[in-house]
FINUGU-842029 format. One record per residue (C-alpha): residue number from 1; z, x, y. Coordinates in steps of 0.25 Angstrom, whole numbers, padded with zeros to 4 digits. Each point is the difference from the previous one (the first is absolute). Last residue first. Layout:
BEGIN
PT   i    pz    px    py
PT NUM     Z     X     Y
...
//
This chain:
BEGIN
PT   i    pz    px    py
PT 512  0210 -0365  0298
PT 511 -0006 -0010 -0010
PT 510 -0014  0004  0004
PT 509  0003  0014 -0003
PT 508  0002 -0005 -0015
PT 507 -0013 -0007  0000
PT 506 -0008  0011  0006
PT 505  0007  0009 -0010
PT 504 -0005 -0009 -0012
PT 503 -0014 -0001  0006
PT 502 -0002  0015  0001
PT 501  0005  0003 -0013
PT 500 -0008 -0011 -0006
PT 499 -0012  0008  0006
PT 498  0004  0013 -0005
PT 497  0003 -0006 -0015
PT 496 -0013 -0007  0001
PT 495 -0007  0013  0003
PT 494  0006  0006 -0012
PT 493 -0010 -0009 -0008
PT 492 -0011  0009  0003
PT 491 -0013 -0006  0005
PT 490 -0002  0009  0012
PT 489  0005  0012 -0007
PT 488  0013  0007  0001
PT 487 -0003  0015 -0004
PT 486  0011  0008 -0007
PT 485 -0008  0008 -0010
PT 484 -0014 -0005  0004
PT 483 -0006  0014  0004
PT 482  0008  0011 -0007
PT 481  0007  0008  0011
PT 480 -0004  0011  0010
PT 479 -0009 -0009  0008
PT 478  0011 -0010  0004
PT 477  0002 -0013 -0009
PT 476 -0005 -0013  0007
PT 475 -0014  0005 -0003
PT 474 -0008  0006  0011
PT 473 -0012  0006 -0008
PT 472 -0001  0013  0007
PT 471 -0009  0013 -0003
PT 470 -0004  0001  0015
PT 469 -0015 -0006 -0004
PT 468  0007 -0012 -0006
PT 467  0006  0000 -0014
PT 466 -0004 -0012 -0009
PT 465  0009 -0010 -0005
PT 464 -0004 -0013 -0007
PT 463  0009  0001 -0012
PT 462  0011  0007  0007
PT 461  0002 -0013  0008
PT 460  0001 -0002  0016
PT 459  0000 -0014  0006
PT 458  0014  0002  0005
PT 457  0006  0013 -0004
PT 456  0013 -0003  0007
PT 455  0011  0010 -0003
PT 454  0011  0003 -0003
PT 453  0010 -0012  0003
PT 452  0007 -0002  0013
PT 451  0013 -0007  0001
PT 450  0009 -0006  0011
PT 449  0013  0001  0008
PT 448  0010  0005 -0010
PT 447  0014  0002  0005
PT 446  0009 -0009 -0007
PT 445  0014 -0003  0006
PT 444 -0003 -0015  0004
PT 443 -0009 -0002 -0012
PT 442 -0014 -0006  0002
PT 441 -0006  0013  0002
PT 440  0007  0006 -0013
PT 439 -0005 -0012 -0008
PT 438 -0014  0002  0005
PT 437  0000  0015 -0003
PT 436  0004 -0003 -0014
PT 435 -0010 -0011 -0002
PT 434 -0011  0010  0004
PT 433  0005  0009 -0011
PT 432  0000 -0011 -0011
PT 431 -0013 -0008  0004
PT 430 -0007  0013  0001
PT 429  0005  0004 -0014
PT 428 -0004 -0013 -0006
PT 427 -0014  0001  0006
PT 426 -0001  0015 -0004
PT 425  0005 -0003 -0014
PT 424 -0011 -0011 -0002
PT 423 -0011  0006  0007
PT 422 -0012 -0001 -0010
PT 421 -0009  0011 -0002
PT 420 -0014 -0003  0005
PT 419  0001  0010  0012
PT 418 -0002  0012 -0009
PT 417  0011  0011  0002
PT 416 -0002  0008 -0013
PT 415 -0015 -0002  0000
PT 414 -0005 -0006 -0012
PT 413 -0008  0010 -0009
PT 412  0004 -0005 -0013
PT 411  0012  0010 -0001
PT 410  0004 -0004  0013
PT 409  0002 -0014 -0005
PT 408  0006 -0007  0013
PT 407  0011 -0010 -0005
PT 406  0011  0010  0002
PT 405 -0003  0000  0014
PT 404  0008 -0013  0003
PT 403 -0003  0003  0015
PT 402  0008  0011  0007
PT 401  0012 -0003  0009
PT 400  0003  0002  0014
PT 399  0010  0003  0011
PT 398 -0001  0005  0015
PT 397  0006 -0005  0013
PT 396  0013 -0006 -0004
PT 395  0005 -0001  0014
PT 394  0014  0003  0003
PT 393  0009 -0005  0012
PT 392  0010  0010  0007
PT 391  0015  0000  0000
PT 390  0003  0012 -0007
PT 389  0008 -0006 -0011
PT 388 -0009 -0013  0000
PT 387 -0012  0009 -0003
PT 386  0008  0007 -0011
PT 385  0003 -0014 -0006
PT 384 -0014 -0004  0000
PT 383 -0004  0013 -0006
PT 382  0010 -0002 -0012
PT 381 -0004 -0014 -0003
PT 380 -0015  0003  0001
PT 379  0001  0012 -0009
PT 378  0009 -0007 -0010
PT 377 -0009 -0012 -0001
PT 376 -0012  0009  0000
PT 375  0006  0007 -0012
PT 374  0003 -0012 -0007
PT 373 -0014 -0005  0002
PT 372 -0006  0013 -0006
PT 371  0009 -0001 -0012
PT 370 -0004 -0014 -0003
PT 369 -0015  0003  0001
PT 368  0002  0011 -0011
PT 367  0009 -0010 -0008
PT 366 -0010 -0011  0000
PT 365 -0010  0009 -0007
PT 364 -0014  0003  0004
PT 363  0001  0015  0001
PT 362 -0012  0006  0007
PT 361  0005 -0001  0014
PT 360  0012  0007 -0004
PT 359  0012 -0002  0010
PT 358  0012  0008  0005
PT 357 -0007  0014  0001
PT 356  0000  0001  0015
PT 355 -0015 -0003  0002
PT 354  0002 -0012 -0009
PT 353  0011 -0007  0007
PT 352 -0004  0004  0014
PT 351  0009 -0007  0011
PT 350 -0002  0004  0014
PT 349  0011 -0002  0011
PT 348  0000  0000  0015
PT 347  0011  0001  0011
PT 346  0000 -0006  0014
PT 345  0000  0005  0014
PT 344  0000  0015 -0002
PT 343  0002  0005  0015
PT 342  0015  0001 -0002
PT 341 -0001  0009 -0013
PT 340  0007 -0005 -0012
PT 339 -0012 -0005 -0009
PT 338 -0002  0014 -0007
PT 337  0015  0002 -0001
PT 336  0002 -0013 -0007
PT 335 -0011  0001 -0010
PT 334  0004  0015 -0003
PT 333  0014 -0004 -0003
PT 332 -0003 -0013 -0008
PT 331 -0011  0006 -0010
PT 330 -0013  0007  0000
PT 329 -0008 -0012 -0005
PT 328  0002 -0006  0014
PT 327 -0015  0000  0004
PT 326 -0001  0005  0015
PT 325 -0010 -0004  0010
PT 324  0008  0004  0012
PT 323  0001 -0012  0009
PT 322 -0003 -0002  0015
PT 321 -0001 -0013  0008
PT 320 -0008 -0002  0012
PT 319  0002 -0001  0015
PT 318  0004  0015  0002
PT 317 -0013  0006 -0004
PT 316  0000  0014  0005
PT 315  0015  0002  0001
PT 314  0002 -0007 -0012
PT 313 -0010  0008 -0008
PT 312  0006  0013  0005
PT 311  0014 -0004 -0004
PT 310 -0006 -0005 -0014
PT 309 -0006  0014 -0001
PT 308  0012  0008  0003
PT 307  0010 -0008 -0008
PT 306 -0009 -0001 -0012
PT 305 -0002  0015  0001
PT 304  0015  0002  0001
PT 303  0002 -0007 -0014
PT 302 -0012  0006 -0007
PT 301  0005  0014  0002
PT 300  0010 -0002 -0011
PT 299  0013  0006  0005
PT 298  0009 -0012 -0004
PT 297 -0005  0001 -0015
PT 296  0006 -0011 -0008
PT 295 -0004  0000 -0015
PT 294 -0013 -0007 -0003
PT 293 -0003 -0012 -0008
PT 292 -0012 -0002 -0008
PT 291  0003  0006 -0013
PT 290 -0002 -0013 -0008
PT 289  0015 -0002 -0004
PT 288  0005  0006  0013
PT 287 -0001  0014  0006
PT 286 -0010  0011  0003
PT 285  0004  0014  0001
PT 284 -0007  0013  0007
PT 283 -0003 -0009  0012
PT 282 -0014 -0002  0006
PT 281  0003 -0001  0015
PT 280 -0001 -0015  0003
PT 279 -0013 -0008 -0001
PT 278 -0007 -0008  0011
PT 277 -0005 -0013 -0006
PT 276 -0011 -0004  0009
PT 275  0002  0006  0013
PT 274  0007 -0002  0014
PT 273 -0002 -0015  0000
PT 272 -0003 -0007  0014
PT 271  0003 -0015 -0001
PT 270 -0004 -0013  0005
PT 269 -0013  0003  0005
PT 268 -0006 -0013  0003
PT 267  0010  0001  0012
PT 266 -0011  0008  0007
PT 265  0006  0009  0011
PT 264  0000  0013 -0008
PT 263 -0014 -0003 -0005
PT 262 -0006 -0002  0014
PT 261 -0007 -0014 -0001
PT 260 -0014 -0001  0005
PT 259 -0004 -0010 -0010
PT 258 -0011  0007 -0008
PT 257  0000  0014  0005
PT 256  0016  0001 -0002
PT 255  0005  0010  0009
PT 254  0007  0011 -0007
PT 253  0013  0005  0006
PT 252  0008 -0001 -0013
PT 251 -0011  0006 -0008
PT 250 -0002  0012  0008
PT 249  0015  0002  0002
PT 248  0003 -0001 -0015
PT 247 -0011  0010 -0002
PT 246  0005  0010  0010
PT 245  0014 -0002 -0007
PT 244 -0007  0005 -0013
PT 243 -0006  0012  0006
PT 242  0013  0004  0006
PT 241  0007 -0002 -0013
PT 240 -0010  0009 -0007
PT 239  0002  0011  0010
PT 238  0015 -0001  0000
PT 237  0000  0002 -0016
PT 236  0014 -0004 -0004
PT 235 -0002 -0014 -0005
PT 234 -0015  0002 -0002
PT 233  0004  0010 -0011
PT 232  0001 -0013 -0009
PT 231 -0014  0000 -0003
PT 230  0001  0013 -0009
PT 229  0013 -0005 -0006
PT 228 -0006 -0013 -0004
PT 227 -0012  0006 -0006
PT 226  0009  0010 -0008
PT 225  0009 -0012 -0004
PT 224 -0013 -0008 -0005
PT 223 -0006  0012 -0008
PT 222 -0015  0002  0000
PT 221 -0008 -0004 -0012
PT 220 -0012 -0007  0006
PT 219 -0009 -0009 -0009
PT 218  0006 -0014 -0001
PT 217 -0011 -0008 -0005
PT 216 -0014 -0007  0003
PT 215 -0006 -0014 -0002
PT 214 -0008  0001  0008
PT 213 -0011 -0006  0008
PT 212 -0006  0011  0007
PT 211 -0010  0004 -0010
PT 210 -0012 -0010 -0006
PT 209  0002 -0006 -0014
PT 208  0010  0001 -0010
PT 207  0015  0001  0005
PT 206  0006  0013  0000
PT 205  0012  0005 -0007
PT 204  0000  0011  0005
PT 203  0002  0005  0014
PT 202 -0009 -0005  0011
PT 201  0010 -0009  0006
PT 200  0011  0011  0001
PT 199  0014 -0005  0001
PT 198  0010  0009  0004
PT 197  0011  0008 -0007
PT 196  0007  0010  0010
PT 195 -0010  0007  0010
PT 194  0001  0015  0003
PT 193 -0004  0000  0014
PT 192 -0008  0010  0008
PT 191  0005  0007  0012
PT 190 -0008 -0005  0013
PT 189  0005  0012  0008
PT 188  0015 -0003 -0003
PT 187  0002 -0010  0012
PT 186 -0011 -0009 -0006
PT 185  0005  0001 -0014
PT 184  0014 -0004  0005
PT 183 -0006 -0012  0006
PT 182 -0008 -0003 -0012
PT 181  0012  0001 -0009
PT 180  0008 -0010  0009
PT 179 -0011 -0011 -0001
PT 178 -0014  0001 -0005
PT 177 -0002 -0014 -0003
PT 176  0001 -0001 -0015
PT 175  0008  0013 -0002
PT 174  0014 -0005  0001
PT 173  0011  0002  0010
PT 172 -0007 -0009  0011
PT 171 -0001 -0001  0015
PT 170 -0001 -0011  0011
PT 169  0002 -0013 -0008
PT 168 -0002 -0012  0010
PT 167  0008 -0012 -0005
PT 166 -0008 -0011  0005
PT 165  0001 -0015  0005
PT 164 -0008 -0012 -0005
PT 163 -0001 -0012  0007
PT 162 -0015 -0002 -0003
PT 161 -0006  0004  0014
PT 160  0009  0012  0000
PT 159 -0005  0005 -0013
PT 158 -0014 -0001  0005
PT 157  0003  0008  0012
PT 156  0009  0010 -0008
PT 155 -0011  0003 -0010
PT 154 -0011  0000  0010
PT 153  0007  0012  0007
PT 152  0002  0007 -0013
PT 151 -0015 -0001 -0003
PT 150 -0002  0005  0014
PT 149  0008  0012 -0003
PT 148 -0009  0002 -0013
PT 147 -0012  0000  0010
PT 146  0007  0010  0009
PT 145  0002  0010 -0010
PT 144  0011  0009  0006
PT 143  0001  0015  0002
PT 142  0014  0003  0005
PT 141  0003  0009 -0012
PT 140 -0012 -0002 -0009
PT 139 -0006 -0012 -0007
PT 138  0010 -0010  0006
PT 137 -0004 -0014 -0004
PT 136 -0005  0005 -0013
PT 135 -0013 -0004 -0006
PT 134  0004  0000 -0011
PT 133  0014 -0004 -0005
PT 132  0005  0011 -0010
PT 131 -0001  0004 -0014
PT 130 -0011  0011  0002
PT 129 -0001  0009  0012
PT 128 -0013  0006  0004
PT 127  0001  0012  0009
PT 126  0004 -0001  0014
PT 125  0012 -0009 -0002
PT 124  0004 -0014  0002
PT 123  0012 -0008  0005
PT 122  0003 -0014  0000
PT 121  0009 -0009  0009
PT 120  0003 -0014  0004
PT 119  0001 -0005 -0014
PT 118  0003 -0014 -0002
PT 117  0012 -0009 -0004
PT 116 -0004 -0014  0002
PT 115  0009 -0011  0005
PT 114 -0002 -0015  0001
PT 113 -0005 -0004 -0014
PT 112  0000 -0015 -0002
PT 111 -0009 -0001 -0011
PT 110 -0012 -0004  0009
PT 109  0003  0011  0009
PT 108 -0003  0010 -0012
PT 107 -0013 -0007 -0003
PT 106 -0004  0000  0014
PT 105  0003  0015  0001
PT 104 -0008  0002 -0012
PT 103 -0012 -0007  0005
PT 102  0000  0008  0013
PT 101  0002  0014 -0007
PT 100 -0012 -0004 -0010
PT  99 -0009 -0003  0011
PT  98  0004  0013  0007
PT  97 -0003  0009 -0012
PT  96  0002  0014  0006
PT  95 -0006  0013 -0006
PT  94 -0001  0007  0014
PT  93 -0015 -0005  0001
PT  92  0005 -0014 -0003
PT  91  0008 -0001  0012
PT  90  0015  0001 -0001
PT  89  0008 -0012 -0004
PT  88  0002  0005 -0015
PT  87  0004  0013  0005
PT  86  0011 -0005  0010
PT  85  0005 -0010 -0011
PT  84  0002  0010 -0011
PT  83  0015 -0001 -0001
PT  82  0000 -0015 -0002
PT  81  0015 -0001 -0006
PT  80  0005 -0014  0000
PT  79  0010 -0008  0008
PT  78  0008 -0013  0001
PT  77  0009  0006  0011
PT  76  0011 -0010  0004
PT  75  0002 -0001  0015
PT  74  0012 -0008  0007
PT  73 -0004 -0006  0013
PT  72  0006  0006  0012
PT  71 -0011 -0003  0010
PT  70 -0005  0014 -0001
PT  69  0000  0001 -0015
PT  68  0012  0002 -0009
PT  67  0003  0009 -0011
PT  66  0013 -0001 -0008
PT  65  0012  0008 -0004
PT  64  0006  0002  0014
PT  63 -0011 -0004  0009
PT  62 -0012  0008 -0001
PT  61 -0012 -0002  0010
PT  60 -0014 -0005 -0002
PT  59 -0009  0000  0012
PT  58 -0008 -0012  0005
PT  57 -0006  0008  0012
PT  56 -0014  0000 -0005
PT  55  0000 -0014 -0005
PT  54 -0002 -0001 -0014
PT  53 -0010 -0011 -0004
PT  52  0007 -0011 -0009
PT  51 -0002 -0012  0008
PT  50  0008 -0010 -0007
PT  49 -0003 -0011 -0010
PT  48  0001  0010 -0011
PT  47 -0007  0001 -0013
PT  46  0002  0006 -0014
PT  45 -0010 -0006 -0010
PT  44 -0005  0013 -0007
PT  43  0002 -0005 -0014
PT  42  0001  0012 -0009
PT  41 -0002 -0003 -0015
PT  40  0010 -0007 -0009
PT  39 -0002  0000 -0015
PT  38  0015  0001 -0004
PT  37  0008 -0003  0012
PT  36  0004  0007  0013
PT  35  0005 -0009  0012
PT  34  0010  0009  0006
PT  33  0011 -0009 -0004
PT  32 -0005 -0002 -0014
PT  31 -0001  0015 -0002
PT  30  0014  0003  0005
PT  29  0006 -0011 -0009
PT  28 -0008  0005 -0012
PT  27  0005  0014  0003
PT  26  0015 -0002  0002
PT  25  0003  0000 -0015
PT  24 -0006  0014 -0001
PT  23  0010  0006  0010
PT  22  0012 -0003 -0009
PT  21 -0006  0007 -0012
PT  20 -0006  0010  0009
PT  19  0014  0007  0001
PT  18  0000  0003 -0014
PT  17 -0014  0007  0001
PT  16  0005  0008  0012
PT  15  0012  0006 -0007
PT  14 -0008  0003 -0013
PT  13 -0011  0009  0008
PT  12 -0012  0003 -0009
PT  11 -0010  0009  0008
PT  10 -0012 -0007  0005
PT   9 -0013  0008  0000
PT   8 -0008  0007  0011
PT   7 -0015  0000 -0003
PT   6 -0003 -0005  0014
PT   5  0006  0013  0005
PT   4  0009  0000  0013
PT   3  0002  0000  0014
PT   2 -0002 -0013  0008
PT   1 -0009 -0004  0012
//
C-alpha cells in the first residue's frame, strides 16, 4: 500500500483552492450520474445474462490505449484491492476465514467488480516479525507454506467462476508483506529491520476487556527514507534479485490444486505486477508544493531493475500482461521512465491525498475536501496525458479516503477509525475520482482503463475484531496501518459508486 502517516495535515495551497471553484460545480452531476444520493446504501444488483466464467485461454491484451479480451472486446477494470485473498482463503489452522472469503467474493461480484489486485507474495523471517502478513507464503528463501499457496489457488479458481481477473503483486516496497527489505535481510544473514511507524494492536489505548482486540497505536520510530534505502538495495543485490526471480518462477509455474490450471496459462491472471509501489533512489531534494516530486535521475538503479525483472517475467509467462505497480507522485520524468520498458504493457497510478499531505481526515471543512478533489483532478489529468504520450493505457489501481473521523470522540474513548463515522467526504471523493477515470476512458485521447479503490474490508469491523493465533485481524488495511483507516465495508455507500461505474461503462461500451 501507500507511504505516509495518518496524522498528515493538509497545507494551504491557494492555487489548488481557486481551481476547485470550477471543479466543485461538477460534483452534483457526477454524483447523480454515478447514482449516489444522500442516504443511499449499497444496492448489490449488478447482473449479467452472459456466462461470466473466465476461459483459461481468454487472455487480455493491450491495443493502443485500451485493453481487449481474446475476442477483441474492450475491457474496463471495475476493480478493488483485496490483498489478503490468499490468507483469507487458506485453511483455518493457517488463520484463514474461508466462509468470509466466499461471502466477500459474492458481495464484490454483486456490485460489478471484475478485477482484484491481490498479493502473490509475502516473506517471513526466522524470528517473529511484526507488522506483516502472517503466516507468510514464503517463510524463508525457497521455503513455501503449501496451505497458503492453496489459499491462492482457491482465490484464482473462485475469481474465475465470478468473471474476476487478477493483478498478482509479486513483491512490495513496504513492511506489511516482507518485501524488498526482507529479501535484503535474507541475503545479509537475516539482518534485523528498523521499522518505520507501524501499527501495534497491543499498544495503548486498549479497549476494556479481553486482550487482542485493540485499539493500539503507531509504536515504531524508524525513518521512512532509511527503510526505503535499505530495501532498495534489491536493485543492485544480485543474490536478492536471484531469490526474487526464483519466486516469480515458482508462482508462474504453479499448478492450481483446485482447477488444474498452471498460473502462467490461466487468463484469470491478467497481470503480473513487479511490486507494490517500488520507490526510486531517495533524493537529496524533493520538489513540488507537497514535496512529492523527484528530480530526474537517469542513473537510478530502479530503472534497469524494472527492465531486467519485466523481461524475466515476459520470458516466463508471455501470455499475460506486466505492470510495475508505480504510484506517480514522483512526477512526469520518473513516471514515464518507469513505464517505458518494452515489456511493461501498461502503466499504473496510486493517488493518496491524506498520506501525501493534501487532505486532513479530522478537518470537516468543505475547503479541505475541495483541495483533495482538485489535487485528484490535476493528478488524473496529468497522468492520463503522460500515458497518452508514451502510448500505453493506465490503471488507477489504488486510491482511498478515510471516513468522517472528526466525528469519533477520541477523548471519550472512541476509536479514531470507528466504523460508525459517516462517509460523506469519502463518497463524494470516490464519485469525483472515479468520474475522472471514466471521463478519460470515454475520451478518444484518454488513457485510463479502470479504477481500484483501497481496499475491501467486507464484513470486517474494528468494533468486532479479535486477532487470531498469528496476530492477524485481516482488515482492509494492511498490518502496519490503523485498522479501518481506508476500509470499504459491505454496507458502505462507496459500493454504489462502484456499482454505477460498472453500469455506466457497460452502457457506454454497448453503444460502440
